[in-house]
C-alpha positions as CSV (number, residue, x, y, z in Angstrom):
1,M,-24.7,-21.3,-41.0
2,P,-21.0,-21.3,-40.0
3,A,-19.4,-17.9,-39.6
4,R,-16.5,-17.2,-42.0
5,K,-13.3,-16.1,-40.5
6,R,-12.3,-12.7,-41.7
7,R,-9.0,-10.9,-41.6
8,L,-9.2,-7.5,-40.1
9,V,-6.8,-4.9,-41.6
10,L,-6.0,-1.3,-40.9
11,V,-6.9,1.0,-43.8
12,D,-5.8,4.6,-44.3
13,E,-9.1,6.6,-44.6
14,E,-7.6,9.2,-47.0
15,T,-5.8,6.9,-49.5
16,G,-7.6,3.6,-49.0
17,E,-4.2,1.8,-48.5
18,V,-3.9,-1.1,-46.2
19,V,-1.5,-0.2,-43.4
20,D,0.7,-2.8,-41.7
21,P,0.2,-2.9,-38.0
22,K,3.2,-2.0,-35.8
23,P,4.7,-5.0,-34.0
24,R,3.9,-5.1,-30.2
25,V,6.6,-3.9,-28.0
26,P,7.2,-6.1,-24.9
27,H,6.5,-4.3,-21.7
28,D,9.7,-3.1,-20.0
29,F,10.0,-1.7,-16.5
30,E,13.3,0.0,-17.3
31,G,14.4,-0.7,-13.7
32,K,11.8,1.5,-12.2
33,G,9.1,-1.1,-11.6
34,Y,5.7,-0.3,-10.1
35,T,4.4,-0.3,-6.6
36,L,1.9,-2.8,-5.5
37,Q,-0.2,-2.0,-2.5
38,S,-2.2,-5.0,-1.6
39,V,-5.2,-5.1,0.7
40,G,-6.2,-8.8,0.5
41,A,-6.6,-10.5,3.8
42,E,-4.4,-8.0,5.6
43,T,-5.7,-5.6,8.2
44,P,-6.3,-2.3,6.5
45,L,-3.8,0.4,7.6
46,Y,-6.6,2.9,8.5
47,K,-7.7,0.5,11.3
48,L,-4.3,0.6,12.9
49,K,-4.5,4.2,14.2
50,L,-1.2,5.2,12.8
51,S,0.3,8.5,13.8
52,G,1.4,11.2,11.4
53,A,5.1,10.2,12.0
54,E,4.2,6.6,11.2
55,W,2.5,7.6,7.9
56,D,5.5,9.8,7.0
57,T,7.9,7.0,7.7
58,L,6.0,4.7,5.4
59,D,6.0,7.4,2.7
60,Y,9.7,8.0,3.1
61,L,10.6,4.3,2.9
62,R,8.4,3.8,-0.2
63,E,9.9,6.8,-2.0
64,N,13.5,5.8,-1.2
65,G,13.4,2.2,-2.4
66,G,12.3,0.5,0.8
67,A,9.5,-1.4,-1.0
68,N,11.9,-3.9,-2.6
69,A,15.1,-3.8,-0.5
70,Y,16.4,-3.0,2.9
71,I,17.6,0.6,3.3
72,R,19.7,2.0,6.1
73,L,17.7,4.3,8.3
74,T,18.3,5.6,11.8
75,P,15.8,7.6,13.9
76,E,18.2,10.6,13.6
77,D,18.2,10.5,9.8
78,L,14.5,9.9,9.7
79,A,13.9,12.9,12.0
80,T,15.6,15.3,9.7
81,E,13.8,13.9,6.7
82,I,10.3,14.1,8.0
83,S,10.8,17.1,10.4
84,A,10.0,15.3,13.6
85,N,11.6,14.6,16.9
86,E,14.2,11.7,17.2
87,S,12.2,9.9,19.9
88,T,9.0,10.2,17.9
89,C,10.8,8.6,14.9
90,K,12.2,5.8,17.1
91,K,8.7,5.1,18.4
92,A,7.3,5.1,14.9
93,L,10.0,2.7,13.6
94,S,9.5,0.4,16.6
95,R,5.7,0.3,16.3
96,L,5.7,-0.3,12.5
97,T,8.1,-3.1,13.1
98,R,6.0,-4.7,15.8
99,L,2.9,-4.4,13.6
100,G,4.7,-6.2,10.8
101,I,4.6,-3.4,8.3
102,L,8.4,-2.9,8.5
103,L,10.9,-5.7,8.4
104,K,14.4,-5.7,9.9
105,P,17.2,-8.1,8.8
106,S,18.2,-8.5,12.5
107,P,17.2,-6.9,15.8
108,R,20.3,-4.7,16.0
109,A,20.3,-3.6,12.3
110,A,19.5,0.0,11.4
111,A,17.9,-1.1,8.1
112,Y,14.2,-1.4,7.2
113,Q,12.1,-2.7,4.4
114,L,8.4,-2.4,3.8
115,T,6.7,-5.8,4.0
116,P,6.2,-7.4,0.6
117,L,2.7,-8.5,1.7
118,R,1.6,-4.8,1.6
119,Y,4.1,-2.9,-0.6
120,W,6.3,-4.1,-3.5
121,E,8.1,-2.5,-6.4
122,G,8.7,-4.6,-9.4
123,A,7.1,-7.6,-11.1
124,G,4.5,-9.6,-9.2
125,S,6.5,-12.8,-9.7
126,T,9.4,-11.3,-7.7
127,Q,7.0,-10.2,-5.0
128,V,6.0,-13.8,-4.6
129,T,9.6,-14.9,-4.4
130,A,10.5,-12.2,-1.9
131,T,7.4,-13.1,0.2
132,K,8.6,-16.7,0.4
133,R,12.2,-15.7,1.1
134,L,11.5,-13.1,3.8
135,A,8.5,-15.0,5.3
136,P,7.0,-11.7,6.7
137,P,4.5,-11.8,9.5
138,R,0.9,-10.8,8.9
139,I,0.0,-7.3,9.8
140,A,-1.9,-7.5,13.1
141,P,-3.4,-4.8,15.2
142,D,-1.7,-3.9,18.4
143,D,-3.2,-2.7,21.7
144,K,-3.4,0.9,20.4
145,A,-5.4,-0.1,17.4
146,K,-7.6,-2.5,19.4
147,A,-8.4,0.2,21.9
148,R,-9.7,2.4,19.2
149,T,-12.1,-0.3,17.9
150,A,-13.1,-1.4,21.4
151,A,-14.0,2.2,22.3
152,K,-16.3,2.4,19.2
153,K,-18.0,-0.8,20.2
154,T,-18.6,0.1,23.8
155,A,-19.8,3.7,23.2
156,P,-23.5,4.1,23.2
157,P,-24.9,4.7,19.7
158,E,-25.6,8.3,18.9
159,P,-29.3,9.0,18.4
160,T,-30.2,9.5,14.9
161,P,-32.5,12.4,14.1
162,L,-36.0,11.6,13.0
163,R,-36.9,12.6,9.6
164,R,-40.3,13.8,8.7
165,A,-42.2,13.5,5.5
166,A,-43.0,16.7,3.7
167,G,-45.8,18.6,5.5
168,E,-45.7,16.3,8.6
169,K,-45.7,18.1,12.0
170,S,-44.3,17.0,15.3
171,R,-46.9,16.2,18.0
């Protein structure tokens, strides 16, 4: 027996009147966009052994528009913003750039952008366009990150405590 198509309507429960549905409003970002944080085939950030200053640098750039455009940032400016030493900030910016998490328009520029492979603000289609235009390198672990994982692999496994069943005694 074929099913009949029915038209569903909204009905006011108190009066029994049929209510016209409101037209759908197209989604609008109002210039604010949203932040994508992809994890796909990239190396997870927790495996890179980032320092506190490096995490703070990522947060600062994300909060100040560095996810969709280059922003001017010097180690001196960053040091005052995240309450750190200038040399620490210079090392953080340098390492994040080497890892491929930050992009620079040129080696001498004091401008940085978060890689669109990991962070992006705006529509997904513009992320694809920006990724093609910028051709960012993949995020790859450096020696500091590899040393951490190598130390875990070479360390002898810690003995696990034996568990006894209820009422069982050791010999």
